Structure formats: C-alpha cells, structure tokens
RODO-2510 file (C-alpha; in nm, 4 decimals, decimal comma):
residues 360
     n   res          X          Y          Z
     1     m    10,0645    12,5892     8,5000
     2     i     9,9805    12,3486     8,7577
     3     t    10,2883    12,1190     8,8523
     4     a    10,1846    11,7327     8,9559
     5     t    10,2280    11,7196     9,3122
     6     p    10,2512    11,3554     9,4846
     7     v     9,9591    11,2719     9,6560
     8     s    10,0886    10,9885     9,8589
     9     t    10,4047    10,7945     9,9125
    10     q    10,4291    10,4189     9,9033
    11     p    10,6936    10,2141    10,0497
    12     a    10,9812    10,0420     9,8980
    13     a    10,9016     9,6843     9,7218
    14     a    10,5642     9,7131     9,8522
    15     d    10,3606     9,3910     9,7870
    16     w    10,1331     9,4631     9,5206
    17     r     9,8431     9,2838     9,6411
    18     q     9,8479     9,5081     9,9522
    19     l     9,8361     9,8239     9,7218
    20     w     9,5679     9,6786     9,5270
    21     r     9,4037     9,6351     9,8833
    22     d     9,4646     9,9917     9,9093
    23     s     9,3221    10,1513     9,6200
    24     i     9,0917    10,4387     9,6428
    25     s     8,7235    10,2986     9,5714
    26     d     8,5557    10,6275     9,6603
    27     a     8,5500    10,9569     9,4407
    28     r     8,4812    11,1993     9,6728
    29     e     8,8119    11,0879     9,8477
    30     l     9,0035    11,1099     9,5478
    31     l     8,8821    11,4166     9,5104
    32     a     8,9823    11,5196     9,8634
    33     l     9,3202    11,3793     9,7844
    34     l     9,3659    11,6378     9,5021
    35     d     9,1826    11,9676     9,7067
    36     l     8,8969    11,9078     9,4303
    37     g     8,6504    11,8166     9,7048
    38     h     8,4270    12,1051     9,5956
    39     l     8,3573    11,8913     9,2810
    40     e     8,1536    11,6266     9,4948
    41     s     7,8113    11,7536     9,3650
    42     r     7,9080    11,6832     8,9833
    43     l     7,9422    11,2816     9,0927
    44     p     7,6809    11,0553     8,9892
    45     a     7,4557    10,8473     9,2350
    46     d     7,6188    10,4853     9,2554
    47     d     7,9353    10,5999     9,0683
    48     a     7,6693    10,5432     8,7697
    49     g     7,6839    10,1545     8,8059
    50     f     8,0525    10,1535     8,7537
    51     a     8,2753    10,0939     9,0795
    52     v     8,5546    10,3023     9,1228
    53     r     8,8885    10,1793     9,1429
    54     v     9,2327    10,3376     9,1449
    55     p     9,6049    10,2881     9,2576
    56     r     9,7480    10,4903     9,5011
    57     g    10,0166    10,5215     9,3136
    58     f     9,8174    10,6346     8,9749
    59     a     9,6437    10,8851     9,1820
    60     a    10,0032    11,0460     9,3128
    61     r    10,0709    11,0879     8,9802
    62     m     9,7649    11,3380     8,9103
    63     r     9,7980    11,7245     8,9390
    64     r     9,6364    11,8695     9,2363
    65     g     9,3606    12,1318     9,1838
    66     d     9,3324    12,0247     8,8117
    67     p     8,9953    11,9096     8,7454
    68     q     9,1079    11,8316     8,3932
    69     d     9,3715    11,6506     8,4329
    70     p     9,4014    11,3845     8,1858
    71     l     9,4666    11,0816     8,4287
    72     l     9,1712    11,2226     8,6592
    73     l     8,9061    11,2442     8,3357
    74     q     8,9657    10,8862     8,2751
    75     v     8,8655    10,7600     8,5888
    76     l     8,6275    10,9946     8,7892
    77     p     8,2404    10,9209     8,7172
    78     r     8,0391    11,2041     8,5470
    79     l     7,6745    11,2563     8,5302
    80     m     7,7391    11,2441     8,1656
    81     e     7,7785    10,8405     8,1947
    82     q     7,3934    10,8117     8,2691
    83     d     7,3145    10,9511     7,9426
    84     t     7,1416    10,7521     7,6675
    85     v     7,3380    10,7920     7,3455
    86     p     7,2025    10,6736     7,0361
    87     g     7,4831    10,4035     6,8579
    88     y     7,5884    10,3166     7,2297
    89     s     7,5726     9,9747     7,2961
    90     t     7,6438     9,7935     7,6112
    91     d     7,8637     9,4852     7,4201
    92     a     8,0663     9,7705     7,2142
    93     v     8,2745     9,5371     7,0041
    94     g     8,0503     9,1968     6,9976
    95     d     8,2075     8,9888     7,2483
    96     m     7,8750     8,7942     7,3389
    97     d     7,8337     8,6811     6,9565
    98     a     8,2370     8,5743     6,9834
    99     r     8,2095     8,3110     7,2711
   100     a     8,3204     8,0086     7,1639
   101     a     8,3691     7,8212     7,4860
   102     h     8,3304     7,9261     7,8661
   103     g     8,5701     8,2299     7,9217
   104     v     8,7142     8,1984     7,5345
   105     l     8,6126     8,4502     7,2890
   106     h     8,7493     8,3562     6,9167
   107     k     8,6868     8,6365     6,6338
   108     y     8,9661     8,6137     6,4295
   109     r     9,1479     8,2546     6,2858
   110     g     9,4689     8,1589     6,4190
   111     r     9,4075     8,3802     6,7831
   112     a     9,1761     8,3136     7,0701
   113     l     9,1306     8,5213     7,3847
   114     l     9,0827     8,4259     7,7037
   115     i     8,8908     8,5980     7,9564
   116     a     9,1566     8,5612     8,2347
   117     s     9,0067     8,7719     8,4954
   118     g     8,7008     8,9762     8,5964
   119     t     8,8646     9,2667     8,7676
   120     c     9,1409     9,5459     8,7019
   121     a     9,3495     9,7276     8,9063
   122     v     9,1947    10,0608     8,7712
   123     n     8,8243    10,0924     8,6571
   124     c     8,8687    10,3084     8,3418
   125     r     8,5413    10,5057     8,2804
   126     y     8,5741    10,4344     7,8712
   127     c     8,6175    10,0604     7,9313
   128     f     8,4413     9,8926     7,6588
   129     r     8,4167     9,5498     7,8722
   130     r     8,2461     9,7866     8,1796
   131     h     7,8945     9,6126     8,1392
   132     f     8,0458     9,2574     8,0375
   133     p     7,9166     8,9857     8,2289
   134     y     8,2289     8,8583     8,3833
   135     g     8,0649     8,6390     8,6590
   136     e     7,9548     8,4175     8,3687
   137     e     8,2955     8,4218     8,1778
   138     i     8,6072     8,3690     8,3658
   139     a     8,8221     8,1379     8,1508
   140     a     9,0862     8,1168     8,4684
   141     a     8,7821     7,9032     8,6503
   142     s     8,8154     7,5363     8,7066
   143     k     9,2236     7,5334     8,6462
   144     w     9,1340     7,6702     8,3007
   145     r     8,9745     7,3430     8,1975
   146     q     8,7099     7,3977     7,9032
   147     a     8,9213     7,6942     7,7691
   148     l     9,2419     7,4248     7,7053
   149     a     8,9892     7,1768     7,6233
   150     y     8,8457     7,4282     7,3018
   151     l     9,2597     7,5027     7,2613
   152     r     9,3172     7,1686     7,2192
   153     d     9,0456     7,1311     6,9714
   154     h     9,1622     7,4074     6,7423
   155     p     9,5429     7,3496     6,5927
   156     e     9,4515     7,6564     6,3646
   157     v     9,5252     7,8757     6,6792
   158     n     9,8322     7,9708     6,7286
   159     e     9,8445     8,2639     6,9234
   160     v     9,6620     8,2766     7,2872
   161     i     9,5626     8,6389     7,4220
   162     l     9,5151     8,6841     7,7803
   163     s     9,3032     8,9782     7,8707
   164     g     9,0095     9,0261     8,0905
   165     g     8,9605     9,2607     8,3268
   166     d     9,3225     9,2230     8,3630
   167     p     9,5087     8,8972     8,3530
   168     l     9,7782     9,0203     8,6013
   169     a     9,5128     9,0485     8,8415
   170     l     9,5470     8,6838     8,8827
   171     s     9,8156     8,5512     9,1428
   172     t    10,1376     8,3920     8,9566
   173     a    10,0453     8,0524     9,0714
   174     k     9,7367     8,0606     8,8561
   175     l     9,9128     8,1950     8,5452
   176     q    10,1181     7,8982     8,5998
   177     e     9,8103     7,6598     8,5763
   178     l     9,7350     7,7699     8,2531
   179     s    10,1392     7,7730     8,1307
   180     d    10,1580     7,3794     8,2361
   181     g     9,8364     7,3710     8,0557
   182     l     9,9732     7,5299     7,7290
   183     a    10,2720     7,2734     7,7647
   184     d    10,1631     7,0044     7,5269
   185     l     9,9811     7,1985     7,2886
   186     a    10,2770     7,2546     7,0352
   187     h    10,0363     7,4488     6,7841
   188     v    10,0444     7,7588     7,0535
   189     e    10,3459     7,9239     6,9323
   190     r    10,2828     8,2610     7,0858
   191     l    10,1346     8,4401     7,4453
   192     r    10,0057     8,7653     7,4366
   193     i     9,8842     8,9210     7,7814
   194     h     9,7042     9,2460     7,7533
   195     t     9,7640     9,4299     8,0719
   196     r     9,6825     9,7712     8,2230
   197     l     9,8927     9,6454     8,5675
   198     p    10,2455     9,7579     8,4788
   199     v    10,1411    10,1399     8,4129
   200     v     9,8886    10,1644     8,7363
   201     l    10,0471     9,9279     8,9601
   202     p    10,3998     9,8726     8,8526
   203     e    10,4837     9,6479     9,1859
   204     r    10,2775     9,3910     9,0103
   205     i    10,5928     9,3047     8,8128
   206     d    10,7755     9,1207     9,0569
   207     t    11,0578     8,8598     9,1115
   208     a    10,8105     8,5714     9,0893
   209     f    10,6109     8,7037     8,7597
   210     c    10,9371     8,7674     8,6166
   211     r    11,0429     8,4094     8,7252
   212     w    10,7299     8,2849     8,5860
   213     l    10,7444     8,5407     8,1989
   214     g    11,0974     8,4113     8,1613
   215     s    11,0308     8,0172     8,1919
   216     l    10,7516     8,0571     7,9223
   217     p    10,8499     7,8232     7,6084
   218     q    10,6897     8,0675     7,3780
   219     q    10,7338     8,3943     7,2126
   220     k    10,5757     8,6270     7,4871
   221     v    10,4065     8,9896     7,3742
   222     v    10,2930     9,2177     7,6615
   223     m    10,0496     9,4706     7,5506
   224     i    10,0209     9,7530     7,7803
   225     h     9,7898    10,0295     7,7991
   226     a     9,8867    10,4051     7,8537
   227     n     9,6697    10,7043     7,7289
   228     h     9,9090    10,9721     7,8535
   229     g    10,2695    11,0357     7,8672
   230     n    10,1799    11,1425     8,2553
   231     e    10,1093    10,7670     8,2976
   232     i    10,4489    10,6541     8,2815
   233     n    10,6991    10,7186     8,5693
   234     a    11,0323    10,5733     8,7081
   235     d    10,8560    10,2850     8,8471
   236     v    10,6515    10,2011     8,5367
   237     g    10,9869    10,2341     8,3198
   238     r    11,1611     9,9887     8,5186
   239     a    10,8430     9,7350     8,4986
   240     c    10,8775     9,7542     8,1091
   241     r    11,2411     9,6854     8,1524
   242     a    11,1870     9,3716     8,3547
   243     l    10,9154     9,2443     8,1430
   244     q    11,1879     9,3123     7,8594
   245     a    11,4656     9,1471     8,0220
   246     c    11,1977     8,8469     8,0494
   247     g    11,2146     8,8044     7,6546
   248     a    10,9160     8,9677     7,5793
   249     t    10,8071     9,2398     7,3348
   250     v    10,6502     9,4959     7,5325
   251     l    10,3857     9,7173     7,3041
   252     n    10,1587     9,9814     7,3958
   253     q     9,7881    10,0709     7,2926
   254     s     9,6134    10,3544     7,3460
   255     v     9,2573    10,4920     7,3379
   256     l     9,1961    10,8089     7,1299
   257     l     9,0001    11,0337     7,4423
   258     r     8,8275    11,3798     7,4460
   259     q     8,9928    11,6035     7,6531
   260     v     9,2857    11,3247     7,7796
   261     n     9,4938    11,2866     7,4941
   262     d     9,3107    11,4457     7,1498
   263     s     9,5921    11,6420     7,0766
   264     v     9,9584    11,6193     6,8420
   265     e    10,1477    11,7394     7,1552
   266     a    10,0173    11,4592     7,3395
   267     l    10,0066    11,1999     7,1741
   268     a    10,3898    11,2489     7,0473
   269     d    10,5165    11,2861     7,3801
   270     l    10,3096    10,9556     7,4754
   271     s    10,5210    10,7864     7,2201
   272     e    10,8574    10,9424     7,2667
   273     v    10,8005    10,8491     7,7041
   274     l    10,7086    10,5211     7,5703
   275     f    11,0082    10,4604     7,3750
   276     r    11,2266    10,5958     7,6193
   277     h    11,1403    10,3115     7,8234
   278     g    11,1676    10,0745     7,5144
   279     v    10,8034    10,0515     7,4369
   280     l    10,6701    10,0524     7,1181
   281     p    10,3434    10,2194     7,0264
   282     c    10,0965     9,9888     6,8620
   283     y     9,7453    10,0993     6,8440
   284     l     9,5559    10,4346     6,8850
   285     h     9,2089    10,3283     6,8942
   286     q     8,8977    10,4784     6,8286
   287     l     8,6703    10,4895     7,0946
   288     d     8,4396    10,1612     7,1319
   289     r     8,1296    10,2802     7,1671
   290     v     8,0109    10,1581     7,4913
   291     s     7,7123    10,2902     7,7009
   292     g     7,8258    10,5367     7,9306
   293     a     8,1547    10,6570     7,7376
   294     a     8,0123    10,8824     7,4452
   295     h     8,1899    11,1980     7,6269
   296     f     8,5447    11,0639     7,5561
   297     e     8,4525    11,0322     7,1880
   298     v     8,7073    11,1903     6,8804
   299     s     8,5019    11,2608     6,5681
   300     d     8,6620    11,0069     6,3124
   301     a     8,7669    11,3477     6,1025
   302     v     8,8989    11,4588     6,3848
   303     a     9,0812    11,1599     6,4776
   304     v     9,2314    11,1338     6,1221
   305     e     9,3491    11,5129     6,1016
   306     l     9,5321    11,4330     6,4475
   307     f     9,7350    11,1179     6,3126
   308     e     9,7698    11,2849     5,9721
   309     r    10,0084    11,6273     6,1764
   310     l    10,1167    11,2993     6,4089
   311     r    10,2678    11,1399     6,1121
   312     g    10,4546    11,4559     6,0063
   313     r    10,6198    11,4789     6,3649
   314     l    10,7092    11,1244     6,4504
   315     p    10,9432    10,9040     6,2855
   316     g    10,7364    10,5699     6,1516
   317     f    10,8733    10,3205     6,4277
   318     l    10,6821    10,5374     6,7025
   319     l    10,3553    10,6092     6,4866
   320     p    10,0877    10,3737     6,6654
   321     r     9,8319    10,2452     6,3690
   322     l     9,5347    10,4691     6,4339
   323     v     9,2199    10,1735     6,3756
   324     r     8,8866    10,1073     6,5220
   325     e     8,6940     9,8026     6,5604
   326     i     8,3942     9,6993     6,4164
   327     p     8,1754     9,4150     6,5502
   328     g     8,1867     9,1030     6,3441
   329     d     8,4903     9,2076     6,1391
   330     c     8,8032     9,0152     6,0662
   331     g     9,0329     9,2581     6,1968
   332     k     9,0692     9,5991     6,3374
   333     h     9,0315     9,8750     6,0424
   334     p     9,2678    10,1622     5,9851
   335     l     9,1234    10,4918     6,0057
   336     s     9,2314    10,6799     5,7027
   337     p     9,0505    10,9556     5,5281
   338     a     8,9400    10,7273     5,2321
   339     m     8,8278    10,4547     5,5029
   340     q     8,5875    10,6646     5,7080
   341     g     8,2805    10,6454     5,4374
   342     w     8,3294    10,2699     5,4278
   343     i     8,3002    10,2488     5,7979
   344     r     8,0428    10,4237     5,8795
   345     g     7,8424    10,2483     5,5835
   346     r     7,9499     9,9144     5,7796
   347     e     7,9038    10,0798     6,1502
   348     s     7,5170    10,1848     5,9928
   349     v     7,4707     9,8196     5,9434
   350     t     7,5801     9,6752     6,2458
   351     t     7,3677     9,9592     6,4537
   352     q     7,0705     9,9000     6,2478
   353     a     7,1077     9,5392     6,3154
   354     v     7,1788     9,5157     6,6886
   355     h     6,9703     9,8316     6,7425
   356     p     6,6667     9,8799     6,4965
   357     s     6,5673    10,1836     6,6958
   358     g     6,8963    10,3513     6,6925
   359     a     6,8637    10,3837     7,0849
   360     d     7,1032    10,1612     7,3577
***
C-alpha cells in the first residue's frame, strides 16, 4: 500500500492570499514533487488549453509515487483532454442560455446564480465551466450593480447563489459590497455559497471572513465540494467548523469520477469523513459533459448500481442524492433505474438540437 507523505509544509496561520500566489502552476513541478517525473511525456501541450493551478497544501495530501492518486487525477492534465467526443460541448449545462443580466444566471424559479469570480484556487480537469467566458460575465464588476438591479426587479427570487469560478476568490471587502447591496432586498431570504476553497485552501476561512459571514441577516448555506475522503484533513475540518460557528449550514456536493471515487468504499468513506466534521452530503453529480472531461465519465448504469449498493451501506442522512443536470430543465434530476431511459431521451433531444452532427 502506498501511504500519503507530505510533499510540503505550510507555516501556521499562513495568509490565504500568499498561499494562493504560491500555488503550483506547472504540471511538471507537481509530478516532480510526487516523484512522478517520468510521466512528463504524457502531459498535453499547453495544458490542453486549461491552466494548472494546485495549492501546495492540497498537493501535500497526494500520495508520493502513485500515478493513480485520486487527488492527483483531478488536477493533472492528460492527453485524453484533447480528444473530440460526441455529446461533449463547451457549455455542458446550458449556462449561456440562462444569462439574465451581467453575471446573473437564472435557471430556476426562486433562485438566481451570480458568477461572482472567474478564478478558482484549484483548476479541476472535469470543471463544467472550464470554457466559460468569465471575462464577459463577472457579477462582481462595477460593485455588483447590474446583478443587484436584476434581483431588485425579481421579487420572486428568495435565494441568491454565489458561484464562479469560486466566490471566495474575492476579498472579504468585495463580498461585503454584495451583502451591503442585498440589505434592502427583503425578498432575498437565503444566501448560498458554492465553494471549493474550504477544501483546497482552508486558510481562506479566516477571522475577517467569519466576521462577515456571521453578520449576514439571511439564512446561510455553504456548499463545499469534495470528491474523495483524502481531501479532508484537520485543517479542512477546522474550516468547516468555523463556517458552522458562523451560523451556516454546511453541505457537500461531489462529482462521480472514473478512477477517483467510483467505488462504494470511496463514496462511503467520503460521507463518513464529511459527517465527522459536521458536513452533510447533499449531491453526487453525474459528470457534466464538458469538452475535455470525457475520460472521467461513469456510465449511468454503473452509477445507479453504485448508488444502490451505497444505500445499503449508509444511513439515509449520509446518502447524497445521485443527480444529473440536463440543460434547459427546471431542476436537477435524480438518477434511478426508472429515470435512466427518460433522461437518455431528453439528452438525445438536447444533443440533436445543439449539436445536429452529434459532434462537439
């Protein structure tokens, strides 16, 4: 068995912005740190058009000498990303059709999503927004004015979702601008933050951020993103506890990824480790079919089989919902044996409409 060996150490109470700047941005450096330099010849040119970014603290949780480490596989560019695969597109979930105002996506009644930032602390190779035109669609630009105006004109929206990129890539002062703007919108009752930073860069959950989050009058939900139990260490646990202490409900969403977490053991362990730190599993997503990520896909039949076995292993409150998002539909669809045929039919119609030739 290959055991995890730290590949770097970090100073206590390190500033998250400095740690961000010190992130690994060269796949060859990452391989060298993990004693995997012999794999350099397998790297695609120009990182397959999607830059490498890995915080050193996240890399420290990877196993030295193991090319199949589940954390490494999520961030390492591979030649397969350059393959053209039918059914995979640059806009896998229909974001561009859901644009309602500058930086605002409005897909579902009662909820509006703000593209708060165009950057993440880690670039996951399966990211469904890896091709998103962030330069044109950042809600935080101009002090959130257009996004706030849209929300003011839509009183049916009672939940605002901060996404990106990663909204916690923004400074706490920038987040304060948003919350100040929301203060007079009584119909916005809930603020949900989708973020991977508490997992990959837990130092982001610092005193200033917690002071801001704790001061918000709205109900607060923080949806973190972890796919494997090895991502969760003591620092991540402390960050999650700090979020809870601010009055936030902390949930997790993960993506079912081939060779990363496509086993009952990996999924059950993830749920158990999360709950140890007070985090409830919420969603287990089937892969969004974004160009460059086809090698991560797990078939629906295998996904349903895994889920049924997981259901027999975990108590109900630790069981995430297995879902798939279909562009243009009113919500995420639970995946079950009865739903598989219906979902395949819907996907076929969508694919033919967007890609008549069946190609990207």
